[in-house]
Structures are given as structure tokens and as C-alpha cells.
N, C-alpha and C positions, 0 to 999 in steps of 0.2 A: 504494500500500500504506500502511496505517496506520503512524504513526511507531513504535509499539511493535513491530509486525511487522518493519519495516525495521531497527530497532535489534537485535532478536534475530537476524535473518538476518545482519546485519553481524558480530555476535559469532561466530555459527556459522562464517561464512566465515573470520574471523581465526583461530579455533582450528584449522580444517582446513588453512589456509595454513601456520601455524606448525608443525603436525604434519608436513606434507609436507616442510618445510625441514629438520626434525630427523631424520625416519625414512627418507625416500627415499634419501639419500646412503649410508646404512648397510644398507638392505634388511632391517631387522628392527624389531619393536616392543619388543624386549627391552632397554629402557632405562628403569629405574624412575624415575630423576631427571627425565627428560623427561616421562614420563606424569604424575607428580605435579605438575610445573610446569604442564602443560596443564590439569589438573583445577583447580588453584588459579586460574590465569588465567581459565578459563571461569566459575568461580564468582564471583570478584570482579568480573568484567566484567558479568555479568548483574545482580548486586546493585547495582553502581554505575550501570549503565545504567537500571535501574528507579528508582533514587533521583534521577538527573538528570532523567528524564522527569517525575517528580513535582514537582520544584522548579525546574528550568531546562530545559524542553523546547526553548526557543529555542537553547540552547547545543548540544544534540544535533543540531538541524536545521542549525546553522552548520557542524558537522563533516561533514555529509553534502552540503553544497553544494560541488560541484567547483570552479566558477569558472574552469574551464580556458579558456573563451573570452576571458577578460581576462588570462590569465597570460602574462607576458613570457618571451621565450626564456631570459633569464638565470635567472629563477625556475624554469623547467622544468628547466634543468640542475641547479640547486641542489636541487630537489625529487627529481630522479632520483638524485643522489649521496647524499642523505640516506636515501632509500628503500633504496639498496644498503647503506648503513652500518647500517641497522636490521635487514637480513635476512641479509647475507653472514656475519656472525659466528655465526649459528645453524647454518649449513651447516658452517662451519669447526669449530665446537664438536663437532658429531657426528663429523666425520672425525678430529678430534684425539683425542677420547676413545676411539674404537674402533680407529683405525689408526695415526695419526701419532705421538702421544705425544711431541711435539717437545721439550717441557720437562716438568719435574716438575708433576704435577697438583696442584691446590689441596687442602689438607687438609679433613677433614670440618668443622672449625670454620670454615674459609674459605668452604666451600660454604654453611654456615648463614648466614654474613655476607652472602653473595651473595643468599640468599633475603630477608634483611632489606632490602638495598639495592634489590632489585627491588620490594618492597612499598612502600618509601618513594617510589620513582620513580612507581609507579602512583598513589599518593596525591597526589603533586605535580601530575601530569597532571589528576587529578580536581579538585583545587583550582583549577587554571588554568581549567578549563571552568566551574566554579561562579562564578568571578569575572569571566569574559569571555565574554559570549554571542556575540561576533563572532570567536572563535578558529577560523578556517577553515583548511583545508589549503593554500590558495593565497594568495599575497600580493595582496590587492586591497581597496579600500574598498567596503564593502557599503552603498552609498547608499540603495538601496531599503528596507533594513532599519533605516535610521537609525543607521548606524555611529557610535559615539562612543568616546571614550578610556576604557579600563579601567585604573584606577589604585588600586583598592581591594583589600583582602585580600592575597593573596600577591603581587599586582602592585605593592604598596607596598614590596616588598623586591627583587624581580627583574623586569626588564623582559620577559623571555621565559621564564617558569617552565615552560612546556610543553616547551621544549627541554631544560631541566634534568631534567625528569622522564623524557624519552626517553633521555638519557644514563645516568641511574641505572637505569632499567628494563632497558635492553639489556645494560649492563655487569654488572648484578646477575644477570640471567638466565644469561649465559654462565659467570659464576663459580659459580652454583648448579649448572649442568650439569656442571661439573668441568673446564673448559678455560681454562688460564692464557693460552694463545695467543689464543683467541677473545676473551677479556676485554680483552687489550691492543689487539687489532684494533678491537673495538667502541669503546673509549675514544678511540683515535687517529682513526679514520674519522669518528665522530660529532662529535668536537670540531672537526675541520677543516670538515666540511660545515655544522655549525651556525654557526660563525663566518662562513663565506661567506654563508649564507642570512640571517643577521642583518644583514649589510651591505646586502643587497638590500632586505630588509624595512624597515629603518629609513630608507633613502633615500626610500622611498615614503611612509612614515608621517610623516616630518618635513615633507614638502611637502603631503600631502593630508589628514592627520588633525589637526584643530584641537587645540592644546594639547600635542601630542606632543613638540615641541621643548623646551618647558618641563619636561615630565615627565622627559626624559632628564637634565636638570640636577638634578632632585630625587632621582631614583633612578639611582644610578651603575652598579649591577651589572646586567650584561646577563643572564648565565645561570650563571656560576660565581662564587659568593661569594668575595670577597677576591682573586680572580684576574682575572676578565673580566666 
């Protein structure tokens, strides 16, 4: 399938997948915040996808390369935990908003803040893809594609900006949807899974990617500015 078709199909699958996570646990589509989120996510995904295809098609292809045949057991575990951390909070958010209400729900102002955090997270992920054509979902060196160090743009400030974006994206989403519990869960689970995966990723990159060891000395921040 043409890269454009694969991109749009992938976005459609993501929207349907997120919708299932939000609506199936509660058995209704009567959740305006979730519907608006899905519409915004679909719109900016299509726009950013078209933009990336026009300026960085190799980055889009890199995200579509599974690389599972070279993925280590440790990275499979890390990838699985991170996938859970990205999806479980959405299920918890729907159940908490409609049934549990374990703690006070965030205010309307906080939910708007969540929308802003989500958008910032999305932009950070987009910037990471713009400045690193080798940002693949699995930890491996893409020798056939001429894998080289990415240290420009946002990578001059963060060694793993895509993970920063994931954290902001998911935490912002659950805050926007109105669940304090899911927001806390997303922040905790993602932080733990990201730190674990960074350890695996950097162990590989320090050995196999020329210049990476020196890069870690120049750029101290992994994914949380002033913290880690």
C-alpha cells in the first residue's frame, strides 16, 4: 500500500482503538469530552501526518517499521509495559468519570489545562519525528537505512523527546477527560516504564551508535527537564 494510504489507515485504526478504550467500558457514546478529544486527535493526526509525508517521509516509514525480529526480550517487556501505560489510563478514565468517582474530578479550568498539555505533548512527538528519521518503535540500529545520531532540534535539549511527548499526551488526555485518578495513573505508569525503557535503549545506543556516548555528556536531560 502507498505510504499515504498506510498513514491514513494507521490514523483511522488509532482513532477506532482509542474510541473502543473510552466507550466500550461504559457502553455509551454519551461523553462529549471524549468525542471532542477524538475529533481533535483525528484532525491533528491527519494534518501532521500529511505534513510529515511532505517533509520527512522517511520518519513516517521508520515509525511503521516493526523491527520485532531484532527486538530483545527485555525491550519486548518494556514495550509491553509502556503500551499498557499508554492505554490503561483511558479505560480507567471512562470508568472513573461514569462510575467510580474515587476522588474529586478536575475543574473545568483543569480540564482546559489538560487539553493544552495534550496538544503540547502531540507537538513534542511531532518535533521528535521531524528531527529523527530513525525514531522506530523498537530498540535497534537501522543499519540498512544508514542509522546515524540525531542531535539537532529538540534532541539538543532532550535525549528522548518522544517519551516526553507520550507522557504529556496521555496525562493531558486523561485530565481533559475529567479523571484525576487516571491522570495520576498515567503519570506514574508512564514515568516508570519510560525510565526502564530508556535504560535498555541507551545501553544499546552507547555501544552500537557512533557518537552517542559523547552526546549523553553534552545533553544531560533524558526526558524530564530538571529532573531526569
